[in-house]
N, C-alpha and C positions, 0 to 999 in steps of 0.2 A: 504494500500500500504506500502511496506517495505520502511523504512527511507533511504534516500540517504546520505552517509557520507558527512560531511562538509569539504570543502577544500578551500584554498585561490584561487580565480579565478575559472572560470567555467571548469568543466570536461566534457567529451564527453557525459556522461549519463545525460539525462534530465528527470524531473519529469512530464512534461506536453508536449504533442505533439505540442501545439501551440507555444512553446518556440523558434522553429527554422524553417528555410525555407525548409530544407531537413531533413527528419526523417528516420534514419536507424532503421529497425524493424526486429526482428527474424521472420522467416517465419510463425511459429505457432501463433504469436501474430497479424499478419496482419489483420485477419478478425475482430479483436476487435478495430481497430484504424481507425479513420477518419482523413485524412490529404491529402492535394492536391499533395504532393510530398513524398509519402511513398516509401522507397527503401528497399527491402528485403535483409537480410544478413543471411548466414548460419553459420558463424564462425568468430573468431577473425581476421583471416587473411583477409577475405573480408572486415570486418568493418574497419580494420586498413588502408587499401588502400583507401577506400571511405572517411574516415575521413581526410586523407592527401589530397585527391582531393578537398573535399568540405570545408575544413578548418573551420572557426568559424561559417559557415552558417548551420552546421549540428549538430545533436545529436542522441544518441542511446536511444530508449525508449523500456523498457521491462514491464512497468506497474506493476502489482501485481505478475508477474510471474518470478521474478528474480531468484527464487530457481530452475526453470527449465532451466535457461540459465546462470548458475553461472559464467562460464568462461567469457562470454561476459559482464555480469554485472560488474564483478571484474575489467576487463580490462578498461571498460568505466569509472568506478569510479576512477581509478588511472591515467587516461590519460587526460592531458589538451587539450582543443581544439587547433587546429593548430598543431597537432602531427607532429613531424619531421620538423617543420618550422626551417629554418636556414641551411639546407643542402640538398644534393641530395637524391632522392629515391634510396637507395643503393641496395635494393633487386632486384633479377631478376623479370621481369614481370610475373605474374601468367599465367598459360596456358589459363585461361578463362578471360583474361584481357578485351578483347573487349566486351564480354557479360556482364561483371561486370560493366564497364563504361556505357554501353548502358542502364542500369537500371535508370540512371539519365536523365530525360527528358531535351532536349535542350530548350524547351519552359518552362520557370520556373519563379519564382518571381524575379530573378535577371536579366534575359534577356528580359522579357516581356516589350514591348514598345521601346526597343533598337535595335531590329533586326526584319527582315521579316521572317515569318514562313509559311504563306499560301497564297492561291490565293486571289486576291482582296485587299490585304493589301497594305498600302501606307506608305513609309518611304524613305527619301533620302538615296542613296547609297554613303556613304563617303569612298572613297578608302583610304587604309592605306598608310603611307609614303613609297615610293618606296625603300628607303634605307633599310627598314626592310626585304625586299625580294631580295636585291642586284640587283635592276633594276634601269635603268636611266629614261625610259619613263613611266610615270604614266599609260598610256594606257595598258601596259603589266602587271600591278598589278591586280590580280584576286580576291583580298580580300577586304572586306569593313565592316564597322560597327563593329569594334573590340569590344568585350565584355568579361570581365573576370568574371567567375563564380567559386569562390574559386581558385583552381589552374588550372582549365580548362581555355583554351582560345577558344572563339567562334568567327566566322566570317561569315557574308554573303558572297556570291561568285558571281562573274561574270562568265558566261559560254561561253563567246566569247573572243578571243584574237587575235590581229593582228600578233602575233608570230606564230599562228597555221593556216594553210591553208589545208583544206581537199578537196579531189577531187570529193566528192559527198555529197549531203545533207543527214542529218540523223534526225530521229524523236526523238533521245535521245542524250544526251551529250556524246561525244566520250571519250573512256577510256584514251587516251593520255592527254586530257585536264583535266580530273579528277585527273590523276596522278600529273600533274603540280600544280593543286590546292592543293593537299596534300603536295607536296614539299614546296610550298610557305608558307603554314600554319605552317609546322614544323619549317622552318627557322624563320618566324616572331615570333613564340612562344619563341624560344630561346632568341631572342633579347629583347622581351617584359619582360622576367623574369630576364634580366640583363646581358646577354652575350654581351660584347662590340661589337660595329658595325664593328670594323676593324678586328675582329677575322676571321680566315678562318674556314668555316664549310664544311666538306667533307662528302657527303652521302656515306655510306658503304654498306647499305642494304635497300631494299624496298620490302615489301610484302603487297599486297592488295587483299582483297577478295570482289568481287562484288556480292551483293545479289539481286539487282533489278536495272532497268534502272533509270537514272536521267533525268527528263524532262527539256526542255528549258524554259517552261512557268510558272514554279512554283519556288518560292524562295528556295534556298538551304543554309544549314548551315554546315560549316566544323568545327569540334571540335577537340582539341588536349589536351594531357597531356604529359608533358615531365619529364624525370627523372633528368634533369639537375639540377634544384633546385626549391624549392617552393617559390612562389612570395612574401611572406611577409618577406623574408630574407633581412635584412637591410645592412648587411656587404658587402663590395665590392668584386667583383669576383677576384679570383687570376689572376695575369697577367703574370706569368712566362710562358715560352714556352712549358711546358709539354703538351702532348696530353691527352685529356680526352674523353673517350668513353661514349656515352649516347644513349638513345632510346626515341622515340616519338610515342605515340599512336595517330592515326588519325581516325576520323569517319566522313562520309558525310551523312547528314540527309536531308530528304525532306518529307513534309507532315506527320511528326511525326514518320517516319520509318527510320531506318539506312540502307542506300542504299549500302554503301561500307565502309570497315574498314580495318585497318592493322597497321603495324609498320614500322617506319623508324629508321635505325641505322645510327649513324653519329659520326664523330670525330671533336671536337672543338679544335682549336690551336691558341694561341695568335699570332698576326701579328709579323713577323720577321723584 
């Protein structure tokens, strides 16, 4: 195996698949690697976003084939884990953002035992603080069991709300309710990564694509990634009144499949 250069602190490239919880692997190397969370990457752009999402929990592995993936190997040798920690994700979201993020399973070593994923599983549903979704009544909060996976935020969801009354029963969760779950998840995510609770958040755009029905009787996970900032950033958020535009990727998962996904565009503004 080619020697990996020595750097102070760990870089994204790893010498052993067992070193990390999430393993980024070039597609041609995948058949040679055994790992419970292998994530295929095609180029540096994909690896850069996934490294920012998964933070210190991931690494890139090329094994003995670095010469075939020189650009990826060089990038990973030069890049410290936690790439872009300390600021926003300033690049525009890639066109395949949802597909790229969906390569990371919601049931993983960091979320296992902290959230519900399948039929017959038992775990208390601990609603998040209503203030995170700008609600007064806890019964109107549709998110529970908050769990951070790198820069992802994951939540279990309630699929009934006293705020929503439909005139006929449905075998699946209604789209309006799924939209509200996505909105709440986006808002909670912004506050959980440091946006002050008294800031105004105005949704400017919402785009969701529904791939399959969401059942009432199976646990659901909603997962988000926000461009606002990455969560390891320790510095305070700026508090002047300038508006800041941002985007949030949302995905709703059930039984290991992504049922719906999309993006929320928003503007955050300090309270006047």
